[in-house]
matplotlib code that plots the C-alpha trace (Angstrom):
import matplotlib.pyplot as plt

x = [14.6, 11.2, 10.6, 10.3, 7.9, 6.4, 4.8, 3.6, 4.6, 7.1, 4.6, 2.2, 5.1, 5.9, 2.6, 1.1, 3.9, 6.4, 5.8, 6.3, 2.8, 3.9, 6.9, 4.6, 2.4, 5.5, 7.3, 3.9, 2.9, 6.6, 7.1, 3.6, 3.9, 7.4, 6.3, 3.2, 5.3, 8.2, 6.1, 3.9, 7.2, 9.2, 6.4, 6.0, 9.8, 10.5, 7.9, 9.4, 13.0, 11.7, 9.0, 10.5, 13.5, 15.4, 18.8, 20.9, 18.4, 21.0, 23.3, 20.4, 19.5, 23.2, 23.3, 20.2, 21.8, 25.0, 23.1, 22.0, 25.4, 26.5, 26.5, 23.7, 26.2, 27.8, 24.5, 23.6, 25.2, 24.3, 20.6, 20.7, 21.9, 19.2, 16.6, 17.5, 17.6, 14.0, 12.8, 12.2, 14.5, 12.7, 9.8, 8.1, 7.8, 11.2, 12.2, 9.4, 11.5, 14.6, 13.6, 12.0, 15.7, 17.4, 14.6, 13.5, 16.7, 16.6, 12.7, 13.0, 15.7, 13.7, 10.5, 12.3, 13.7, 10.2, 8.4, 11.0, 10.1, 6.5, 6.0, 5.6, 3.3, 0.4, 0.5, 0.9, -2.2, -4.0, -3.2, -4.1, -7.6, -7.7, -6.5, -4.3, -1.0, -2.1, -5.0, -2.8, -0.5, -3.2, -5.2, -2.2, 1.3, -0.2, -1.8, 1.1, 3.4, 1.7, 3.5, 6.8, 4.9, 4.2, 7.4, 9.1, 6.6, 7.5, 11.2, 10.5, 8.3, 10.7, 13.6, 11.7, 10.5, 13.9, 15.9, 17.8, 20.5, 18.5, 15.6, 18.2, 19.9, 17.1, 14.6, 15.0, 11.6, 10.9, 7.1, 8.5, 10.9, 10.2, 10.6, 14.4, 15.9, 12.9, 13.4, 17.1, 16.9, 14.3, 15.9, 19.4, 22.0, 25.6, 25.1, 22.4, 20.2, 16.7, 16.9, 13.2, 11.6, 14.0, 13.1, 9.3, 9.5, 11.6, 9.0, 6.2, 8.2, 8.5, 4.8, 3.3, 6.2, 5.4, 1.6, 1.6, 3.9, 1.6, -1.2, 0.1, 2.0, -0.8, -1.2, 2.4, 1.2, -2.1, -0.6, 1.0, -1.1, -3.7, -3.1, -3.2, -6.7, -8.3, -11.2]
y = [-3.7, -2.3, 1.6, 2.6, 5.6, 4.9, 8.0, 9.1, 12.9, 12.4, 11.4, 14.0, 16.6, 15.3, 15.0, 18.3, 20.5, 19.8, 20.1, 16.2, 15.7, 18.1, 16.2, 12.9, 14.3, 15.3, 11.9, 10.2, 12.3, 11.9, 8.2, 7.4, 9.2, 8.0, 4.8, 4.3, 6.1, 3.6, 0.4, 1.4, 2.2, -0.8, -3.1, -2.1, -1.7, -5.1, -6.7, -5.1, -6.2, -10.0, -10.4, -8.1, -8.9, -5.8, -4.7, -3.8, -5.5, -7.2, -4.4, -2.2, -4.3, -4.4, -0.6, -0.5, -2.3, -0.3, 2.9, 1.5, 0.6, 4.1, 5.8, 8.5, 11.2, 10.9, 11.7, 14.6, 17.6, 16.6, 16.1, 19.5, 21.4, 19.9, 20.6, 23.8, 24.9, 23.2, 25.6, 22.4, 22.8, 23.2, 21.4, 18.0, 17.3, 17.6, 15.1, 12.8, 13.1, 12.2, 9.7, 7.9, 8.5, 6.1, 3.7, 2.9, 1.1, -1.4, -2.1, -2.4, -5.2, -6.7, -7.0, -8.2, -11.4, -12.0, -11.7, -14.0, -16.6, -16.4, -19.0, -17.5, -20.2, -19.0, -15.6, -17.5, -19.5, -16.4, -14.8, -18.1, -17.8, -14.5, -12.1, -9.0, -8.4, -5.9, -8.0, -10.9, -8.6, -7.5, -10.8, -13.2, -11.6, -9.0, -11.6, -13.7, -10.8, -9.3, -10.7, -9.5, -5.9, -5.6, -6.7, -4.1, -1.5, -2.2, -2.0, 1.3, 2.8, 2.0, 3.5, 6.9, 6.9, 6.5, 8.4, 11.3, 12.9, 14.4, 15.3, 17.3, 19.0, 19.7, 21.0, 24.2, 25.2, 23.4, 23.0, 20.9, 18.6, 14.9, 12.9, 11.9, 15.3, 16.9, 14.9, 15.0, 19.0, 19.4, 17.5, 17.7, 20.4, 21.0, 21.0, 18.9, 15.8, 15.0, 11.9, 11.0, 13.1, 11.6, 7.9, 8.7, 10.3, 7.5, 4.9, 6.8, 6.8, 2.9, 2.2, 3.0, 0.8, -2.4, -1.8, -1.6, -4.6, -6.6, -5.8, -6.3, -9.8, -11.9, -10.6, -11.5, -15.1, -14.2, -13.7, -17.1, -19.3, -16.5, -15.8, -19.2, -20.0, -17.3, -18.2]
z = [31.8, 32.3, 32.8, 36.2, 35.5, 32.0, 30.2, 27.0, 27.5, 24.7, 22.1, 22.9, 22.6, 19.3, 17.9, 19.3, 19.9, 16.9, 13.1, 13.1, 11.6, 8.6, 8.1, 8.3, 5.6, 3.5, 3.8, 2.9, -0.1, -1.7, -0.8, -2.2, -5.3, -6.1, -5.4, -7.7, -10.4, -10.0, -10.0, -13.0, -15.0, -14.0, -14.5, -18.1, -18.5, -17.3, -19.4, -22.4, -21.4, -21.1, -23.4, -26.6, -28.8, -30.1, -30.2, -27.2, -24.7, -22.8, -22.7, -21.5, -18.5, -17.6, -17.7, -15.7, -12.8, -12.9, -12.6, -9.5, -8.0, -8.2, -4.8, -4.2, -3.2, -6.7, -8.5, -5.7, -7.4, -11.0, -9.9, -7.8, -10.9, -13.1, -10.5, -10.0, -14.0, -13.7, -10.9, -8.9, -5.8, -2.5, -3.8, -2.9, -6.7, -7.5, -4.8, -5.9, -9.4, -7.9, -5.6, -9.0, -10.8, -8.3, -7.3, -10.7, -11.9, -9.0, -9.1, -12.8, -12.4, -9.7, -11.6, -14.7, -12.9, -11.4, -15.1, -16.4, -14.3, -15.5, -18.2, -21.7, -22.7, -20.6, -22.4, -25.5, -24.8, -24.2, -27.4, -29.4, -27.8, -29.3, -26.5, -27.5, -26.3, -23.7, -22.8, -22.0, -20.1, -17.7, -17.6, -17.6, -16.8, -14.4, -12.0, -11.8, -10.9, -8.1, -5.2, -7.0, -7.4, -3.9, -2.8, -5.2, -3.9, -0.3, -1.3, -2.9, -0.3, 2.6, 0.5, 0.2, 3.5, 4.9, 2.8, 4.1, 2.1, -1.1, 1.2, 3.5, 0.5, -1.8, 0.9, 2.6, 4.1, 7.3, 6.1, 3.0, 5.1, 5.3, 8.5, 8.5, 8.1, 9.7, 12.9, 13.1, 12.7, 15.2, 17.9, 17.6, 17.6, 18.2, 21.9, 22.9, 21.7, 22.8, 23.1, 24.5, 21.8, 19.2, 20.3, 20.3, 16.8, 15.7, 16.9, 15.1, 12.0, 12.0, 12.8, 9.0, 7.4, 10.2, 9.7, 5.9, 5.7, 8.0, 5.9, 2.5, 3.5, 3.0, -0.6, -1.3, -2.1, -3.9, -7.3, -7.9, -10.2, -10.6, -14.3, -15.0, -14.2, -16.0, -18.3]

ax = plt.figure().add_subplot(projection="3d")
ax.plot(x, y, z, "-o")
ax.set_aspect("equal")
plt.show()
């Protein structure tokens, strides 16, 4: 069960003799950028679906969830053609746009359910006291929604961090690859798999997510009741 001859040489090899850190940087940029964009848009979109009455609102919410149910491979060719026409193939910005397209529907649906659980009376009381709609949103709704926003952000970040298919197809240059396709292409081929380096790289890939979740876990409960005590 315990290693007979423990060594860190595989970690040193991956960190200093391979482009692992380049892949790590690219993954961090793409995952962080797509997560921020999705959370911001999904928060305002979910608030709109819950608090405003307009025609087709229920149908729109159902269609949003339906788009998430489509397999990612079905959207691969259309998205590739669109990005190709826009000149965004083989770019991190194009990859961010793709990650936003398939991450937004589920995050919007998730935050919609969370914001719907926040009592509308809190917002109404703030508006009666003279707060505008946006002021009530930022001072009352947003603090209440913090746990849901953090949970959604964690989900979206992990989804982008681990995504393999789109990154493999849309990125051609090695210096623009993200971690999942970069690690696979670097340590595997048709005749051999460098299991030691692959396992070391996989462990380091998992560390940011584990550390980030452990740091943010305590904030998941901070938002409950925060908006109700605003003065």
